[in-house]
N, C-alpha and C positions, 0 to 999 in steps of 0.2 A: 189597259194600253198594252200593246204588243212589243214586246222586247226587240230592240233593233240588232241584227245580225252583225256581229264585227266584221270588219273589210279583211280579207285576206291577201297580203301584198306578195308580190312574186321578186324572191331575192334575185333574181337575175336581171331585173329590170333597172335601169340607170337613166335618169332625166339631167340634160346638160343645159343648163340656161345662160342667157346673155340679158342683162338690165340695159334697156335705154333709156332716153327720156320720156318717150312717148308711147313705148310698148317694151314687150319682152318676147325673146325669141328662144326656142328649145327645142333639142333633140330627144327622141326617146330611143333607148340603145338597148339592145339584148347583150348581155356580158357572154363571155367565150373566149376560146383562143384569137378568134377573127372577131372583134364586135361587129355587131350588125345595126345599122342604123334603120329604125322600124319606122319612124314618123318624123317630120319638122313641122313645127306649130309657130304661129305669132300670135299675141294677145295684145290688142290694143284696146281693151276695156279700162275703166274708170280706175280701177284698182288690178293691175295686171299680174301682179304677184299672188292675189288670191285666186285668180283666173288659172294661173298656172298649177297650182297646189290641188285646185278641184281637179283639173285634168291629170294629175298624175295621180290621183286617189282613184278617178274612174277607171284609170288605166293600172291599177294595181301595183303601182310604183313605189315604193318606200323610200328610195335613194335618189335624193335631188342635189345638183352641183350647181352652183351658180359662179360663173365668173367675178373675180376681184381684181380692179383696176390697179394697173402698175403703180400707179402715184400712191397708192396707200401702203406698199410693199417694201422690204428692204431684202436684197439679193445678196448673200456672201458664197464664195466658191473658196473651196479648200482641196488640199491633197491628202489621200489617206494611204497606208501601205496596203497592198493585197491581201487581205484576210477574209475570213467568212463572214458573210452581211451582218449578223447579229453585234461582232466586235466592232465593225465598222460604225454600225450606228451608234451603238455607246460610245465611241470616239467623238461621233459627230455631236452628240448631245453636250458632251463635255466642252467641245468647242463654242457651241451655241449657247452655253451657258457663261463662257468667259468672255464672248463676243458682247454680249447684250446684258450682262451682270445681273440677269435673274428679273430683269424688268418686263419681260414678256412671257406669259406664261405658255406651257408646253401645248395647248390646244389651239393656241395661234400662231405656231410655229410648224413648217414643213421641211423634211429632211429627205434627201432624194441620194442615190450612190447610181453615177454612170455605168452603163456597160463595161465589161472586162475588153480592154483592146489590146491585151497581151503585154502591156507595158508593167513595171515594177510598181507604179503607183495608179491608185484608183482617184477619180476627180468626184468630190463631194459637193451638193447643192443644197444651201439653207436659204429658206424664205421666211422671213418674219412679217406679222402683222401688228404693228404697234397700235395703231389708233383704225377704230371704223374708217372705211373707205367715205369719201365723200358721195351723199347721197345714200348713204348704208348705215349712217348714224341712227336715224330711227326707220328701221324697215318695216313697222307696222305688222311683224309677224308675231304670233302668239308664242307662248312659253312651248307648246307641242311641235310648232312647225318650226322654232329655232332649232329645236332636237333633231328634225329631220333634214334641215337645210345644211351642205357643207359648201365650203370654198374653194374655188381653184384659180390661183394667180396666173394673170395673163402671161406673165414672163414664163410660165412652167408651161402653158400652153403653147407657146411656141418652139418649144424644144423639138417637138417631131417635125416642125417646119423648116430648121435650121440646116443651110448650106453651106458648102464651102466657096459658092459663087459670089451670091450676094446675100446679104444679112436679111431676117426675115423682120418684118416690123409691123407694128399694130400700135396705131395712136388715136386719142380721142381727144380733140381740140376742148370739149367743153369741160371736162374733167383736168385737162392738161396732163395728163399721163402718156408715156413713150414706153414701149416694150420692145426690145432688140434681142434676138437670139442670132449667133453664126457660127458656124465650125470654123476653127482657127488651126495654126500648126501647134498650140500646145492645149488642144482641146477646144470644149465648147467655151463660148463666151456669152455671158446673159447681162442684161443691163435694163434696170428699171430706173426710169427718170420723171422728173414732173419739170413742166415748163408754165409756171402760173404767171409770170410777167407779160408775157408775149401771146397769151391766149386770145386777146381781144383783137389784135392785128393779124391778118392772114399771113403777110410778108413776115413778119417778126417770128410767126409760130413755124413758118415754113424753113426759116432759117435756124432757128432752134433745132428743130428736127435733123434738119441735114447736119447740124455740127454734132449732135448726139451720133449720129450714124457714124462719121468719120471717126469720131474717138472710139466707137467700137471696133472699126476695122483696125485701126491703130492696136487697139488691145489684144486682137487677135493675132497679131505679128506679120500682118502685112507691110510690103515695103511702101514707104510714105509716097514713093512715086505713083502707084497703084490707087491710091485712096480717092483720089478724084473722081478717078473712071469708075470706080466701083461703086460711088456716091451717085453718079449718075444713070450708072445701070441699075442701081437699086430704085431709083426713082422712075424710071420707064415701068416698072411694074406695080405702080402706085394704081390703086383704086378708091374712089371715095365712095361712102354711103354716109350722107348727113353730115355730121361732125366727125365721123371716124373715118381713118386712111388705114388701108391695108396693103403690106408690099409684100408678095411671096412670088417666088420664082416657079418656073415650070416644073424645077425639080422636084419642090415640095409637094406640087399637086400631085405628081406621079407618086411620091412617098405616101400618101394619104390614101390613093386608090389602091395600092398595094396592100394596107394594112386595115382597111376597113371593107365592109360589105354593106352597101346602102341599097336600101328598097324604096327609097323616094323615086317618082316616076321622074320628078324636075331635074334629078340629077343625071339621068340617063338623055334627057332631051335637051337640056340646058348645059353648057359646057361652063359658064359663069357662075352657076350654083356653088362649085367647089370653090371657088375663090371668095364668094359671099359667106358661106359658111365654114370657113377654114379654121378660124380661130375656135369655133365648138368643136370641130371635127378633132383639132390638136388637143382639146382638153379631152375629149373622149378617150382617145389614146393613153394619155397621162393617167386618167382616172381607172383605167382598165389594164395597165401595164405594170412593168416592174417599179414604177415611180410614182405607184399610187399615194404614197405618204406626201408628197408634195400637193395631192389633191383632197386633204382631209381637214382643212382649217376650220374651225368654228369659232362663231363670235362669243360664245360663252362657256367656260368649261364644262364639261358635263359631270353631273354629281357635285357640283359646288354651287351653293344657294347663296346669293347675294343678300348680304346683311342689310337691316334698314339704315344702318350707319352709313354704309357703302352707298346705298342708293341717295342718303340725304347728302351727302358729300359731292355726289355726281351731280346731283339737282341743282346745288348752291355753289358748283364751282363756275358757274357763269358770274361774271363781276358785276353786271347790271342787276341781277336777281338777287344776289349776295348782298348789294347795297340796298335794296328795297327792305330785305327782310332784317337788315340790322337797324335801320331808320324804323321802321314798325315796331321792332323790341324795344328801341330807345323809347317811342313814346307811350308804350304800353308801362316800362319800368318808371317812366317819370311821372305820368298823369295818372295812371289806374289806380294805385293807392290815394290820392287825393280825391278823386273821382267817387271811390267806393266808400271812403270815409266822410263824404259829403252826404251822400246817398243815405247811408247808415242813420247819420245825425237827423237827417231830414226826416225818416221815418219814425225815428224814437221821439221827435217833436210832434209828431203827427197823433202819435197815438198817445204820449203822455207829455201834454203842454206844460204841468209842472215840474217835470221831472230835471230839466236842467238846473233849476234853484236849489233842488235838494242834492243833485250831484254835486254843486258847487259846495254846498254846505259840507258834506261827507269829504269833499277833497280837502277842503282847509283843516277839517278835524284829524285826516290821515297825516297831512303836512305836518300838523302840531304834534302828534305823536312821534313821528319820526324825529323832529327837533329834541324831544323829550328824551327818547332813546339814545340819540345820537349824546345827547350831556351826559347820561348815565355812563355811556362808554368812553367817557374822557378819563376812566378812574376816580372821579368825585364820590366820594364817601356821604351816604346821610346820617352825620353824625347822630343826629336826634333819635331815628330811628335806631342806629347800633347800641346807642346807650341804653334805650327802651329794651332791646333783646338781651343785653348784657344784665339789666336788671333783674328780666325775669330768670337768669340763667344763674343768678347768685342766691346759695341758700342763707337761711338765718346762721348768724354766728361768724361771716366774713366781711371784714371791714376794708374794703379798697381804699389805699392810699393814692396811687396815681393810675392814670389810663392814657395810651398812646397809640393814636389810629394813624395808619398809613395805608394809602393804595396800594403799595408795591411789598409792604415788608409786614401788614396785617396788624393784629392787635397785640399789645402788650401790657399787662396788668401787674402791678404789684399790690401786696395788702397783707393785712393779719389776719389769721384763723384763730378763733378762741373753742375751744371746746364747748360743748353744750350739755345739758344734763345726761344724755344718754348716747351722744355721738362724739368722737375725738376729732381733734383739729386737722388731723390727715385725712380722715374721711372726709370732712366736708371740703378740703380743697381737691379730693380726687372725684366729690360729686359735681363739682361747680365745672371742672373739664368735661365731663361726661354730658352735663346738660347742653354746654357750648356746642359740642359735636352734635348731638341729637337735635339741637334746633334748624339745622342745615344751612345757617348763616356763617357759620366758623367750621373748620375743619382740623383734623389732626391736632388739637391742642396737647401742649406740652408744659404739664405741672413741676415746677421744681419749688422744695422748702427745706428748710433745716430743721435740726431737731429742735421740738419744743422744750420749753423750759418746765420747771415743776407746776405752774399754773395750768398747762395745758395750753398755751399759746404759742404759736409758732408764725413766722414770715415767710412769705411764699410770693412766687411771679409766676405768672403764664402766659405763654406766647401761641398765638394761632393765626393761621392765614386766613383773610376775610375772602370767601370764595362766593358767595350769593348773599351781597348788601341788602339787595331790595327783596329778598325772600320775606313774604308774609306767612311767618311760623305759627302754628297751633301749638300754643302751651297748655298743659294741664291747668284746670281750673286754679287747684291749691298753689301754683308759680305764677298764675297770671295776676299781674298788680291792678289790671284793669277791672279783674272779677272778684278779687278777693284781697281787699286792704289789709294794712298793718295790724289795724284794730282788730278786725275780724280774724286774723292770723292768731293773734294772741290770744285773744278772750273769746273768741267762737262768734257764731252769728246767733243775733237775739232769737228766740221762737216768737211764735205769733202772738202768744198773751204776755210777752216781757217787752219791757221800752229800755232800748239799749242805752239811754240817757237818765234812767230812774235812778230811785235811792237805794235799791237792793243792788248786791253785787253779783259778779258771775264766776266768782272764784269758791262759791261753795262753802265758804267759813261761817262758822256760827256768830249769830249777834245776839245781843242781850238787851232788851226793852229797858229805857230808862226806869220804867216804874215797875218793873220785873224784880222781885225778892227771891234770892237765891235759896236753896233747900240748906235746913241745918242753920240755926241762930248763932251757933259758935263760929262756923264756917264763916257765915257771913260777916259777923262783926270782925274777926280776924283780916278777912279780906281788905275791909274797908279801911281797916288801921294800917296795915299793909301797903296800899297802893296808894300813893299819893296825888293820883288823878281824880281818886274818888271826891265827891262832892259834899261827904260825910251824913248824907241824908239816906244811905243804903242804896244809892244809885251807882252803877257802875257804866265806864265807857264800853264801847264795842271793842271787843278781843279780836287781834287779828289771826287769821287762819295759821299762821306761822307759829305761834304760840302754843297751838294745840299738839304740835310735834316734840314738845320738851320731853327729855327723860326723865324717869322717876327719880332717877340719882340726884335732881337738884334740891329734894328735900331733906340731903343729908347735912347734918351740922357741918359748917364749915365749907361745904362744896361750893362748886360752881354750875350753872346751869346750862347745858349743852341745847344751845337752840338751832332747829333747821333753818339753815338759809339756802340761798339759791346756788346751784351748781358753780358759779361762777366766783364764789368766793365771798359775795357781798353779803353781810352779816347783818342781823336786826339790830336795832338801836337797843343799848343795853338799858334796864328797867332801873328805877332809883333806889338807893338803899331805903329801909324800913326805919322807923321811928326807933325801935326798939328790938333786943335781940329776940323778946319773947315771941314775936310776929313769926321769927324764922321757925322756932321750934313748934308754932301752931301750924304753920306751912308744911310741916311733915307729917301731920296727920290727915291733911287734905291733897296728899301727894297725887291721887289718882283724878282730881278734878283740875279744870283749867284755872279756875281761880287760884288753886293752891300752887300751880307752876309759878304764877306771878309773885306769889309771897315768897317763895322759897328762892327766888332769883334776888330778893330785895337783900339779901346778905351781902351780896359781892356784885359786881358789875360783870354781865354775861360775856364771855371769850369765844371766839372760835379756834378750836384745837386744830393743828395741823396734822397731816398724815391720812393714812387710808383710812376711809369712813368717815372723814370729816364732812360736816354737814347733813349727813344720814340720808342723801338722797340715792338716785339709782346708781348713778356714775361711781359713788362711794363703794355699794354693794357691790358693783360688778369688778372694782378694783380691789377688794378683798378677796373675793372668789376667783379672781383670774389665775389660769393656770400658768406655770413657769415653761416657756417653749426650749426644746433641746436645742444643743449646738448644731451647726451644719459645717460642711467644709466648702472650698470654693467652688469645687466641681457642682455640687449641688446648687448652688446659687447661681452660677451662669446658666445651667439648665432652667432656671424659672422663668417664665413671662412676667410680664410687667404687672398684670393682675395677681399672680401668684407672691409677687416680691411684696406688693401694695399689701397685701393681705397678713403676711406674715410680719411686715412692720407693724401693722395693727397689733399684731398678738404681741409682740416684744414691748410695745408702748404701754398696754395693758399691763403685762408683768411686771413693768418698773415702778408702776404707781402702788404696789404693795408696799405695806409697812412693816411686815416681818421678814425683810429680806435680810441676809447678812452682809456684809462688805465683800466677799469674794462672788457672792451669787449677782449683787448688783452692779459689780464691776464686768462680769461676763455679758450681762444682759446690755450693758451700755456698748460694750466692744460689738457684740453683734447686730445692735440696733444700727451703730454707724458704718457697719459693713453694707448692710441692707440699703440705707441711704445712699451710700457711694455707688452701689450698683444701678439704683434707681436714676441717679444723676447721670450715670453714662450712659443710660438707655436713650435718655432725650437728645 
């Protein structure tokens, strides 16, 4: 495709056009010191503006001016001190901003300064275009054409036609606009009026125009007695062209001939041509002369792009269109969601006919779960579950006396802790508090306990907030009562070849068959004589495993048998005295056998000695070998953490149980033990 050569425009060419109802008239002018009218055309096509722009483009004219009706403009006249033009224009812009309060953009405002007449002040003219002219609201021009076209107010085009004898008048009955210019005693007087009420009646229109002319003459400073005569003289110069009326004196036509050069043939052959084209010729003089600023009004400010929001506001500024849009929006907002939901439900039912019933069941289940969790959120506590959690956190050796549960204050436990064979009572309380925190149901448990007595028994209380009462905690198998029962904890789980309810015991104690004969005749006879539970036929009863741990000192004459009992101080039942003392001496020979131990015990009832090592169990051995801790200062105590203080308290408790302590050491240990205990109480 062959590239199109861009059109080269001539900057010295100017087209001045006048829009009418059925056609457009235009002059083609070459600029200069004395403008020259090259051609005059009229366009009667269906789209005369497009025809005009095509003609100007073919003529290489890039500057097009269109007359702006006086009914769409506002004219203000002001007085300025005589100064350089730039300063006077700046002062006029400030005055225009003050007059219109910034409501009119600068592109739709024209400023002009009248020539110097030798007086101290200069006259300024301000022409504003607040709204598009009637018929120009939608000009049909493209964005590029709008950049080319500029507008000349009719009242400004009458300035070269004004004279002091009669005013120059240009009126259009169709648009109701009246433009008047006249030279008065105080300078030029301009008037732009609009007669809308009387445009339909010719008589009313003529009266309105006559009244506007009279007011202009009065403003020009003429005597009231001359007003009627001047109005009549003005009407004598009237010419009619369709709905337009032009009133121009002979002096105005002579002024046009002196300031313009015309190459149109009709201008020389027809004298009425000047009167018919006078308004366009006056606009040509203004556009090419010192008042050119009055002829550069633009519909849209150049360089400013109208946003979509402004276009939307402009589009829906019409009340009827805005009402229709509001009604459509109300219908969409009100009925569109309902229609969409119905269509969606219909599609789901068509694809899955059984889905609504399933949905209803699931919805009911969801509602039930919501109700369940709503009840749980009312601070109600699952008491049975909390008691089960507490049971799994309680170690063996703890006896709980009271439990208080509160949704706001948590749990409060009171009980007694008893030392086991290898664990002290204080450690059991600490272990219980740790188990409660580890469960996740409780948090920040605070144990408190007093000093234990000599039997290793102490009272305690534990307080803890309940943070997650419905949490399903996973406890170790050794502490979970649902997995390991009390019997299994105490005696262990039976093997594959063992019967938990059988005759054999799980304690590992040695038994003697009823028909078994002990080795050594003398020992056997003595045993039978010493043991009152013997049946006299050489059969012996089953001996307890606790009797196997008796000391060999039981065989000494007059001695007592030390029988190993459980760590809690519960001793075995004492044996019955033998029939004679000979059995006791015979028991000394068999001191190393289990039967000899029973015989030796027949001399006197068995007793449980008190003090360190009593019972012969692991706790007694630990107490006998416990190290005596050294004393400490208050500063060292306050620097300890809770766990360090608990460990030190356990060491002092072990040391207090030794039987070989003197009175001063025992008293020091008791004092330090009390200090540690008070410190632990202060931390809770």
